[in-house]
C-alpha positions in Angstrom: -5.5 19.0 12.5 -7.2 18.7 15.9 -8.2 22.6 15.7 -9.6 21.9 12.0 -11.7 19.3 13.6 -13.1 21.0 16.0 -13.0 24.3 13.5 -17.3 24.4 13.3 -18.4 22.7 16.2 -19.2 25.6 18.2 -21.7 27.2 15.5 -24.4 24.5 15.1 -26.4 27.1 12.9 -23.8 27.0 10.4 -26.0 27.2 7.0 -22.8 27.8 4.5 -19.2 26.6 4.8 -16.9 28.3 2.3 -13.5 26.8 2.4 -11.8 27.3 -1.3 -8.1 27.8 -2.0 -7.1 26.4 1.1 -4.8 23.9 -0.3 -6.9 21.0 1.9 -5.6 17.2 1.2 -7.8 15.4 3.3 -11.0 16.6 5.8 -12.1 14.9 8.7 -14.9 12.4 8.2 -16.4 14.1 11.2 -15.8 17.7 10.5 -19.3 18.6 10.1 -20.7 16.8 12.7 -22.4 19.3 14.9 -24.0 21.2 11.3 -26.9 20.0 10.6 -28.8 23.0 9.4 -26.0 23.2 6.4 -26.9 24.3 3.0 -23.9 24.6 1.7 -20.2 22.8 1.4 -17.4 24.7 -0.7 -14.6 22.5 -0.9 -13.4 24.1 -4.2 -10.0 24.9 -5.5 -8.1 22.3 -2.9 -6.4 19.3 -3.4 -8.4 16.7 -2.3 -7.6 13.3 -3.7 -10.0 11.2 -1.8 -13.3 12.4 0.6 -15.2 10.4 3.4 -16.7 13.1 5.0 -19.9 11.8 6.9 -23.1 13.9 5.7 -26.1 11.6 6.5 -27.3 13.7 9.4 -27.4 16.9 7.3 -30.7 16.5 5.5 -31.2 19.8 4.1 -28.1 20.0 1.8 -28.5 22.1 -0.9 -24.7 22.0 -2.4 -21.0 20.3 -2.5 -18.7 21.9 -3.9 -15.8 19.7 -5.1 -14.8 21.3 -7.8 -11.4 21.7 -9.1 -9.6 19.1 -6.9 -7.4 15.9 -7.2 -10.1 13.6 -7.1 -9.6 10.5 -9.5 -13.4 9.2 -8.2 -15.6 9.2 -5.8 -16.3 6.6 -3.1 -19.4 4.4 -3.1 -19.6 5.2 0.5 -20.2 9.1 0.2 -22.4 8.4 -3.3 -24.7 6.7 -1.3 -25.3 9.6 1.6 -26.0 12.2 -1.1 -28.6 9.2 -2.3 -30.1 9.6 0.8 -30.0 13.1 1.2 -32.0 13.8 -1.9 -34.7 10.9 -1.0 -35.3 12.8 2.2 -35.1 15.8 0.1 -37.8 14.2 -2.4 -40.0 12.9 0.5 -40.4 15.8 2.8 -43.2 18.1 2.6 -43.0 20.7 0.3 -43.6 24.4 2.1 -41.8 27.5 1.4 -39.9 29.6 3.8 -39.5 32.7 5.7 -36.1 32.4 5.6 -34.2 34.8 3.2 -32.6 33.8 0.4 -28.8 32.4 0.2 -27.6 34.4 -2.7 -24.3 33.4 -4.3 -22.4 34.5 -7.4 -20.2 31.6 -9.1 -17.6 34.2 -9.4 -17.3 37.4 -7.3 -20.1 37.1 -4.4 -18.5 34.2 -2.7 -15.3 36.2 -1.8 -17.6 38.8 0.0 -18.8 35.8 2.3 -15.1 35.0 2.6 -14.4 38.3 3.5 -17.0 38.8 6.0 -17.3 35.4 7.3 -13.9 33.6 7.7 -14.8 29.8 8.0 -18.8 30.5 7.6 -22.0 32.2 6.9 -25.6 32.1 8.9 -28.2 32.6 6.8 -30.0 34.2 9.6 -28.2 37.0 9.6 -29.5 40.2 7.2 -26.6 40.6 4.7 -27.1 42.5 1.4 -25.4 41.7 -1.6 -23.9 44.2 -4.3 -25.0 41.6 -7.0 -27.2 38.6 -7.4 -26.2 35.6 -10.0 -27.6 32.1 -8.4 -30.2 31.2 -5.7 -28.9 28.4 -3.5 -31.2 25.6 -5.2 -34.1 23.8 -3.4 -32.4 20.3 -3.7 -29.5 18.9 -3.0 -26.4 19.7 -6.2 -22.8 18.6 -6.7 -19.8 20.2 -8.5 -17.3 18.1 -9.6 -16.0 19.7 -12.7 -12.1 20.3 -13.2 -11.1 16.7 -11.1 -8.9 14.4 -12.9 -11.2 11.5 -13.0 -9.9 8.4 -14.4 -12.2 5.8 -16.0 -11.1 2.2 -15.3 -12.5 -0.6 -13.0 -12.0 0.7 -10.0 -14.2 3.7 -10.1 -16.9 2.1 -12.6 -19.4 2.4 -10.0 -18.9 5.8 -9.7 -19.3 6.2 -13.5 -22.5 4.5 -14.0 -23.6 6.7 -10.6 -22.6 10.1 -12.1 -24.5 9.6 -15.9 -27.6 8.4 -14.2 -28.2 9.6 -10.6 -31.5 12.0 -10.2 -28.9 14.4 -8.2 -28.3 17.7 -10.1 -25.0 17.5 -11.3 -23.2 20.8 -12.4 -22.8 20.8 -16.2 -22.9 16.8 -16.2 -22.4 16.6 -19.9 -18.8 18.8 -19.8 -17.5 16.3 -17.0 -14.3 14.1 -18.3 -12.4 11.1 -17.2 -9.0 10.1 -18.4 -8.8 6.8 -20.1 -6.0 5.2 -21.8 -4.0 8.5 -21.4 -6.7 10.4 -23.4 -9.4 12.6 -21.7 -12.7 11.4 -22.5 -16.1 12.5 -22.2 -17.6 10.6 -18.8 -21.2 9.1 -20.8 -22.2 6.1 -21.6 -20.5 5.1 -24.4 -17.4 5.2 -22.5 -18.3 3.1 -19.6 -19.5 0.4 -21.5 -15.7 0.4 -23.0 -14.8 0.1 -19.5 -16.7 -2.5 -18.5 -15.9 -4.3 -21.3 -12.5 -4.2 -20.7 -12.6 -5.1 -17.1 -15.0 -8.2 -17.8 -11.8 -9.1 -20.5 -9.6 -8.5 -17.3 -11.8 -10.5 -15.0 -11.8 -13.4 -17.5 -8.1 -13.1 -18.0 -7.7 -13.1 -14.2 -9.9 -15.9 -13.9 -8.2 -17.8 -16.4 -5.1 -17.1 -14.9 -5.9 -18.1 -11.2 -7.1 -21.2 -12.8 -3.8 -22.2 -14.7 -1.9 -21.4 -11.5 -4.5 -23.6 -9.7 -3.8 -26.4 -11.9 -0.3 -26.0 -11.7 -0.2 -25.5 -7.7 -2.0 -28.9 -7.7 0.1 -30.2 -9.8 3.1 -29.0 -7.9 1.6 -30.1 -5.1 0.9 -33.4 -6.1 4.5 -34.2 -7.3 5.8 -32.4 -4.1 3.9 -35.0 -2.3 4.8 -38.2 -4.9 8.3 -37.0 -4.0 7.9 -36.8 -0.2 6.6 -40.1 0.0 9.4 -41.5 -2.5 11.9 -39.8 -0.2 10.2 -41.4 3.1 10.4 -44.8 1.1 13.9 -44.4 0.0 15.3 -43.1 3.3 13.3 -46.7 5.2 15.1 -48.5 2.5 18.7 -46.6 2.9 18.2 -47.0 6.7 17.8 -50.4 6.4 20.7 -51.0 4.0 23.0 -49.0 6.4 21.4 -50.7 9.2 22.5 -54.4 7.4 25.8 -52.6 6.5 26.6 -52.1 9.9 25.2 -54.9 11.8 26.0 -57.2 10.0 29.4 -58.4 11.5 30.6 -60.5 7.7 30.7 -57.2 5.9 33.2 -54.0 5.5 31.8 -51.3 7.7 32.0 -51.9 11.7 31.4 -48.3 12.6 29.0 -45.6 11.4 31.8 -43.3 12.9 35.7 -42.8 13.2 36.3 -39.9 15.6 39.5 -37.9 14.6 41.1 -36.0 17.2 44.3 -34.7 18.8 45.3 -36.9 21.9 45.7 -33.2 24.2 41.7 -33.3 23.5 41.3 -37.0 24.4 39.6 -36.0 28.1 36.8 -34.2 26.5 36.5 -36.8 23.4 36.6 -39.9 25.6 34.8 -38.6 28.5 31.7 -36.7 26.6 31.4 -36.8 22.9 32.1 -40.3 22.0 29.8 -41.9 24.9 27.2 -39.0 23.8 27.4 -39.9 20.3 27.4 -43.0 20.4 24.4 -43.5 22.8 22.5 -41.7 20.4 23.4 -43.7 17.5 22.8 -46.9 19.1 19.3 -45.8 19.7 18.9 -45.4 16.0 19.9 -48.6 15.3 18.2 -50.2 18.8 21.7 -52.3 19.3 24.5 -52.0 22.1 27.2 -52.7 19.8 30.0 -49.7 19.7 29.3 -47.4 16.8 31.1 -44.6 17.3 35.2 -45.5 17.1 37.8 -43.1 18.8 40.9 -45.2 17.2 42.8 -46.2 20.3 39.7 -48.2 21.9 40.2 -50.4 18.3 44.2 -50.4 17.7 45.8 -53.9 17.4 48.5 -54.1 19.6 51.8 -54.6 18.0 50.6 -53.5 14.7 51.7 -49.7 12.7 50.0 -46.5 14.2 49.4 -45.3 10.5 48.3 -48.9 9.5 45.8 -48.8 12.5 44.0 -45.6 11.3 43.6 -46.2 7.8 42.1 -49.5 9.0 39.5 -47.7 11.6 39.1 -45.3 8.9 38.1 -47.7 6.1 36.2 -49.8 8.4 33.9 -46.4 9.7 31.4 -44.9 7.3 31.7 -41.3 8.0 35.1 -39.3 9.4 34.0 -36.7 12.4 37.2 -34.4 13.3 37.2 -32.7 16.5 38.9 -29.9 15.8 40.5 -28.0 18.4 43.4 -25.1 18.4 45.7 -28.6 19.6 44.1 -30.4 16.5 45.5 -28.2 14.0 48.9 -27.9 15.6 49.5 -31.7 15.7 50.8 -33.2 12.4 49.4 -36.8 13.1 45.7 -35.0 13.1 45.7 -33.3 10.6 47.1 -36.2 8.3 44.4 -38.4 9.4 41.7 -35.5 8.3 43.3 -35.2 5.1 43.9 -38.8 4.7 40.3 -39.4 5.1 39.3 -36.8 2.3 42.1 -38.2 -0.2 39.6 -41.2 -0.1 36.5 -39.7 -0.8 35.1 -40.5 3.0 32.6 -38.4 4.1 33.5 -35.9 7.2 31.2 -34.1 9.4 33.1 -31.7 11.3 32.9 -30.6 15.2 34.5 -28.1 15.9 35.5 -25.9 19.2 33.7 -22.3 19.1 36.2 -19.8 18.1 39.3 -22.1 17.0 41.2 -19.9 14.6 41.5 -21.8 11.2 42.9 -19.0 9.0 46.5 -20.0 9.4 45.8 -24.0 8.7 46.5 -25.9 6.1 44.1 -25.3 2.7 42.4 -28.6 2.9 41.0 -27.9 6.4 40.2 -24.6 5.5 37.8 -25.3 1.9 36.4 -28.5 4.8 35.3 -25.7 7.2 34.2 -23.1 4.6 32.3 -25.6 2.3 30.3 -27.6 4.5 27.9 -26.9 7.6 29.6 -28.1 11.0 28.7 -28.6 14.5 30.4 -26.7 17.3 30.7 -27.3 20.9 32.3 -25.1 23.9 31.9 -24.6 28.0 29.7 -22.5 29.6 29.4 -21.8 33.3 32.1 -25.2 33.3 29.4 -27.1 31.2 29.7 -28.7 28.3 27.1 -26.9 25.2 27.0 -28.6 22.0 25.1 -26.8 18.8 23.3 -28.0 17.1 21.3 -31.1 19.4 22.9 -34.2 19.4 20.0 -35.7 17.8 20.3 -32.9 14.8 24.1 -34.1 14.8 23.2 -37.7 14.6 20.1 -36.9 11.9 23.3 -35.0 9.7 25.7 -38.0 10.1 23.1 -41.2 9.6 22.5 -39.0 6.5 25.8 -38.8 5.5 26.6 -42.7 5.9 23.6 -43.4 3.6 25.6 -40.9 1.1 28.0 -42.6 1.6 26.9 -46.1 0.8 25.2 -45.1 -1.9 28.2 -43.8 -3.4 29.8 -46.9 -3.0 27.5 -48.4 -4.7 27.5 -46.5 -7.8 31.2 -46.7 -8.2 
């Protein structure tokens, strides 16, 4: 491609560029940037699907041959360049030239040029042709025959240009375009049909956009109202929860009951319970202990199982601290199962990498169906995920659901 880009740059006197049948699918925009004397550019019989070559500096251009490519239309920028060249030619002073006429034959004589000059022909050379068929026109002409032009909204500007331009279009009346899967002559009648359909599509598009905009506005309004109501409801729910917890005369004394194995008491009592309790106290703006660990709330002399049930019943949310030791403890599993069967809200806090594949089905279902928090040690430091704020937010929302469910029941 680099060699092709600079193919003609060294010969600034070229007047004919002849490149048909080269399987070209694209032409660099500045391929002819050094060739200001060009009169003929022949790119016929190639595979071009688009065209963006820069021609504005080639003011004596007489013929651009794009016949038999794969062009669906021509870009407006290219057409504007052709118009500027034609305008220059129309306004330039008319005079006869002493240069030998460039002779071209639409069928045979181009082959002679191609054989003697592989890439271009300098008209100042003394070349004698065997047969004279055509003379390069004085003013710009364009040949775009045998291209699969399409008549649609995107090509409407090109269609209007091709039937109205003063530039000479070779066999203009034979040009066709594909419209509704049929080949139609490219004329004012088909342009009017396409324009009408485009206007209809535009109106439909406006109607759809307006409908969508209206729906979006209604949806946005609905979401706004919903969010406001949700905010108000959450505020009301938090007020009810605060009243339920801080009033000593009602059922619930704790927001959370921590269920854990005694073998994990060091991490629960020294880290988890103090931190969790602090964050929940800040939410309710109170110094009251809101996280129960059981042992600190048990009444001496009572049956352990009865005290466990009492603490569970006096708490809105059960947080089992699941560890390998927890899964091996019959008492810990029993606490968790009793809470679940008693329709208590549960938020799981599990030690990272704990294998739950062999535990009881109730625990596997709990872990498999609900999101959970996890904790681990990294370089001797206790690490919790997600943050305590997110965990407390989940516990508060779960506690509110617990009160709402109790009111419904």
